[in-house]
PyMOL commands that place a pseudoatom at each C-alpha (Angstrom):
pseudoatom trace, name=CA, resn=MET, resi=1, chain=A, elem=C, hetatm=0, pos=[22.919, 49.096, -64.915]
pseudoatom trace, name=CA, resn=ALA, resi=2, chain=A, elem=C, hetatm=0, pos=[19.331, 47.806, -64.868]
pseudoatom trace, name=CA, resn=VAL, resi=3, chain=A, elem=C, hetatm=0, pos=[15.998, 47.830, -63.059]
pseudoatom trace, name=CA, resn=VAL, resi=4, chain=A, elem=C, hetatm=0, pos=[13.579, 44.911, -63.504]
pseudoatom trace, name=CA, resn=ASP, resi=5, chain=A, elem=C, hetatm=0, pos=[10.111, 45.132, -61.971]
pseudoatom trace, name=CA, resn=CYS, resi=6, chain=A, elem=C, hetatm=0, pos=[8.937, 41.623, -60.984]
pseudoatom trace, name=CA, resn=PRO, resi=7, chain=A, elem=C, hetatm=0, pos=[5.347, 40.390, -60.756]
pseudoatom trace, name=CA, resn=ILE, resi=8, chain=A, elem=C, hetatm=0, pos=[3.899, 39.989, -57.269]
pseudoatom trace, name=CA, resn=GLU, resi=9, chain=A, elem=C, hetatm=0, pos=[3.756, 36.184, -57.695]
pseudoatom trace, name=CA, resn=THR, resi=10, chain=A, elem=C, hetatm=0, pos=[7.550, 35.910, -58.038]
pseudoatom trace, name=CA, resn=PHE, resi=11, chain=A, elem=C, hetatm=0, pos=[8.216, 35.262, -54.347]
pseudoatom trace, name=CA, resn=VAL, resi=12, chain=A, elem=C, hetatm=0, pos=[6.253, 33.231, -51.789]
pseudoatom trace, name=CA, resn=ASN, resi=13, chain=A, elem=C, hetatm=0, pos=[5.415, 36.189, -49.552]
pseudoatom trace, name=CA, resn=HIS, resi=14, chain=A, elem=C, hetatm=0, pos=[3.826, 38.013, -52.529]
pseudoatom trace, name=CA, resn=THR, resi=15, chain=A, elem=C, hetatm=0, pos=[5.817, 41.187, -51.988]
pseudoatom trace, name=CA, resn=LYS, resi=16, chain=A, elem=C, hetatm=0, pos=[6.149, 43.599, -54.882]
pseudoatom trace, name=CA, resn=THR, resi=17, chain=A, elem=C, hetatm=0, pos=[9.808, 43.467, -55.863]
pseudoatom trace, name=CA, resn=SER, resi=18, chain=A, elem=C, hetatm=0, pos=[12.188, 45.143, -58.256]
pseudoatom trace, name=CA, resn=VAL, resi=19, chain=A, elem=C, hetatm=0, pos=[15.662, 43.826, -58.962]
pseudoatom trace, name=CA, resn=LEU, resi=20, chain=A, elem=C, hetatm=0, pos=[18.512, 46.309, -59.320]
pseudoatom trace, name=CA, resn=PHE, resi=21, chain=A, elem=C, hetatm=0, pos=[21.679, 45.482, -61.253]
pseudoatom trace, name=CA, resn=LEU, resi=22, chain=A, elem=C, hetatm=0, pos=[24.593, 47.563, -60.001]
pseudoatom trace, name=CA, resn=GLU, resi=23, chain=A, elem=C, hetatm=0, pos=[28.212, 47.804, -61.043]
pseudoatom trace, name=CA, resn=LYS, resi=24, chain=A, elem=C, hetatm=0, pos=[30.925, 49.134, -58.781]
pseudoatom trace, name=CA, resn=THR, resi=25, chain=A, elem=C, hetatm=0, pos=[33.190, 51.607, -60.517]
pseudoatom trace, name=CA, resn=SER, resi=26, chain=A, elem=C, hetatm=0, pos=[36.493, 53.075, -59.517]
pseudoatom trace, name=CA, resn=LYS, resi=27, chain=A, elem=C, hetatm=0, pos=[36.393, 56.062, -57.197]
pseudoatom trace, name=CA, resn=GLY, resi=28, chain=A, elem=C, hetatm=0, pos=[35.784, 59.291, -59.052]
pseudoatom trace, name=CA, resn=ASN, resi=29, chain=A, elem=C, hetatm=0, pos=[34.773, 57.530, -62.278]
pseudoatom trace, name=CA, resn=LYS, resi=30, chain=A, elem=C, hetatm=0, pos=[31.466, 59.250, -62.970]
pseudoatom trace, name=CA, resn=GLN, resi=31, chain=A, elem=C, hetatm=0, pos=[29.967, 58.953, -66.415]
pseudoatom trace, name=CA, resn=ASP, resi=32, chain=A, elem=C, hetatm=0, pos=[26.517, 58.820, -67.934]
pseudoatom trace, name=CA, resn=TYR, resi=33, chain=A, elem=C, hetatm=0, pos=[25.326, 55.553, -69.419]
pseudoatom trace, name=CA, resn=ASP, resi=34, chain=A, elem=C, hetatm=0, pos=[22.115, 53.905, -70.553]
pseudoatom trace, name=CA, resn=ILE, resi=35, chain=A, elem=C, hetatm=0, pos=[20.055, 51.983, -68.018]
pseudoatom trace, name=CA, resn=PHE, resi=36, chain=A, elem=C, hetatm=0, pos=[18.085, 48.878, -68.987]
pseudoatom trace, name=CA, resn=MET, resi=37, chain=A, elem=C, hetatm=0, pos=[14.533, 48.921, -67.605]
pseudoatom trace, name=CA, resn=ALA, resi=38, chain=A, elem=C, hetatm=0, pos=[11.894, 46.208, -67.890]
pseudoatom trace, name=CA, resn=ARG, resi=39, chain=A, elem=C, hetatm=0, pos=[8.652, 45.050, -66.313]
pseudoatom trace, name=CA, resn=ALA, resi=40, chain=A, elem=C, hetatm=0, pos=[7.792, 41.372, -66.057]
pseudoatom trace, name=CA, resn=ASP, resi=41, chain=A, elem=C, hetatm=0, pos=[4.053, 40.688, -65.989]
pseudoatom trace, name=CA, resn=THR, resi=42, chain=A, elem=C, hetatm=0, pos=[4.470, 36.936, -65.505]
pseudoatom trace, name=CA, resn=CYS, resi=43, chain=A, elem=C, hetatm=0, pos=[7.056, 34.710, -63.832]
pseudoatom trace, name=CA, resn=GLY, resi=44, chain=A, elem=C, hetatm=0, pos=[6.027, 31.248, -65.005]
pseudoatom trace, name=CA, resn=HIS, resi=45, chain=A, elem=C, hetatm=0, pos=[3.661, 30.452, -62.128]
pseudoatom trace, name=CA, resn=ASP, resi=46, chain=A, elem=C, hetatm=0, pos=[0.571, 31.806, -60.432]
pseudoatom trace, name=CA, resn=LYS, resi=47, chain=A, elem=C, hetatm=0, pos=[0.219, 32.898, -56.786]
pseudoatom trace, name=CA, resn=ARG, resi=48, chain=A, elem=C, hetatm=0, pos=[-0.191, 29.269, -55.712]
pseudoatom trace, name=CA, resn=GLY, resi=49, chain=A, elem=C, hetatm=0, pos=[2.917, 28.066, -57.521]
pseudoatom trace, name=CA, resn=LYS, resi=50, chain=A, elem=C, hetatm=0, pos=[1.064, 26.375, -60.379]
pseudoatom trace, name=CA, resn=THR, resi=51, chain=A, elem=C, hetatm=0, pos=[2.893, 26.636, -63.704]
pseudoatom trace, name=CA, resn=ILE, resi=52, chain=A, elem=C, hetatm=0, pos=[1.115, 28.889, -66.199]
pseudoatom trace, name=CA, resn=PHE, resi=53, chain=A, elem=C, hetatm=0, pos=[1.317, 28.478, -69.949]
pseudoatom trace, name=CA, resn=LYS, resi=54, chain=A, elem=C, hetatm=0, pos=[0.675, 30.502, -73.084]
pseudoatom trace, name=CA, resn=LYS, resi=55, chain=A, elem=C, hetatm=0, pos=[0.381, 29.594, -76.746]
pseudoatom trace, name=CA, resn=SER, resi=56, chain=A, elem=C, hetatm=0, pos=[3.279, 30.442, -79.032]
pseudoatom trace, name=CA, resn=ASN, resi=57, chain=A, elem=C, hetatm=0, pos=[3.288, 29.297, -82.649]
pseudoatom trace, name=CA, resn=GLY, resi=58, chain=A, elem=C, hetatm=0, pos=[0.645, 26.709, -81.830]
pseudoatom trace, name=CA, resn=LYS, resi=59, chain=A, elem=C, hetatm=0, pos=[2.651, 25.254, -78.926]
pseudoatom trace, name=CA, resn=GLU, resi=60, chain=A, elem=C, hetatm=0, pos=[2.124, 25.657, -75.193]
pseudoatom trace, name=CA, resn=ILE, resi=61, chain=A, elem=C, hetatm=0, pos=[5.118, 27.218, -73.457]
pseudoatom trace, name=CA, resn=VAL, resi=62, chain=A, elem=C, hetatm=0, pos=[5.666, 28.449, -69.896]
pseudoatom trace, name=CA, resn=ASP, resi=63, chain=A, elem=C, hetatm=0, pos=[4.446, 32.050, -69.579]
pseudoatom trace, name=CA, resn=ASP, resi=64, chain=A, elem=C, hetatm=0, pos=[7.614, 33.598, -68.129]
pseudoatom trace, name=CA, resn=ASP, resi=65, chain=A, elem=C, hetatm=0, pos=[8.553, 37.190, -68.939]
pseudoatom trace, name=CA, resn=ILE, resi=66, chain=A, elem=C, hetatm=0, pos=[11.634, 36.965, -66.705]
pseudoatom trace, name=CA, resn=ALA, resi=67, chain=A, elem=C, hetatm=0, pos=[13.330, 34.502, -69.074]
pseudoatom trace, name=CA, resn=PHE, resi=68, chain=A, elem=C, hetatm=0, pos=[12.605, 36.853, -72.006]
pseudoatom trace, name=CA, resn=ILE, resi=69, chain=A, elem=C, hetatm=0, pos=[13.919, 39.864, -70.059]
pseudoatom trace, name=CA, resn=SER, resi=70, chain=A, elem=C, hetatm=0, pos=[17.128, 37.982, -69.289]
pseudoatom trace, name=CA, resn=LYS, resi=71, chain=A, elem=C, hetatm=0, pos=[17.755, 37.462, -73.011]
pseudoatom trace, name=CA, resn=GLU, resi=72, chain=A, elem=C, hetatm=0, pos=[16.981, 41.105, -73.774]
pseudoatom trace, name=CA, resn=TYR, resi=73, chain=A, elem=C, hetatm=0, pos=[19.359, 42.280, -71.030]
pseudoatom trace, name=CA, resn=THR, resi=74, chain=A, elem=C, hetatm=0, pos=[22.137, 40.150, -72.526]
pseudoatom trace, name=CA, resn=LYS, resi=75, chain=A, elem=C, hetatm=0, pos=[21.515, 41.840, -75.903]
pseudoatom trace, name=CA, resn=PHE, resi=76, chain=A, elem=C, hetatm=0, pos=[21.535, 45.242, -74.203]
pseudoatom trace, name=CA, resn=LEU, resi=77, chain=A, elem=C, hetatm=0, pos=[24.916, 44.534, -72.574]
pseudoatom trace, name=CA, resn=LYS, resi=78, chain=A, elem=C, hetatm=0, pos=[26.437, 43.394, -75.866]
pseudoatom trace, name=CA, resn=ASN, resi=79, chain=A, elem=C, hetatm=0, pos=[25.113, 46.527, -77.565]
pseudoatom trace, name=CA, resn=ILE, resi=80, chain=A, elem=C, hetatm=0, pos=[26.581, 48.961, -75.026]
pseudoatom trace, name=CA, resn=GLN, resi=81, chain=A, elem=C, hetatm=0, pos=[29.945, 47.149, -75.072]
pseudoatom trace, name=CA, resn=ASN, resi=82, chain=A, elem=C, hetatm=0, pos=[30.177, 47.803, -78.819]
pseudoatom trace, name=CA, resn=PHE, resi=83, chain=A, elem=C, hetatm=0, pos=[30.175, 51.572, -78.321]
for i in range(1, 83): cmd.bond("trace and resi %d" % i, "trace and resi %d" % (i + 1))
show_as sticks, trace
zoom trace
C-alpha cells in the first residue's frame, strides 16, 4: 500500500530504514492499485536526539516530515476509497 523512506536519525542505531505498509488480500485476489511513496528528510530530532525546529508562518515548529507524511497518507487512503 505504501513505502516511506525514513531519515537515518529516526532510530538509535542510525540504520537507514524504509517502512512498508502491506495489506493482506484474499487468495487469488490480484489487482493493480496505486502505491503511496514518500521520503522523510527529517524526523523531529537530530542524530543525538535533540529536537530540531523550523520556522513556519513566523513560528518555530518541530521539523518532522513523518508527521506530514502521515497526514498525506490519510488523504491518499480516503482518495482511493472514493474510486
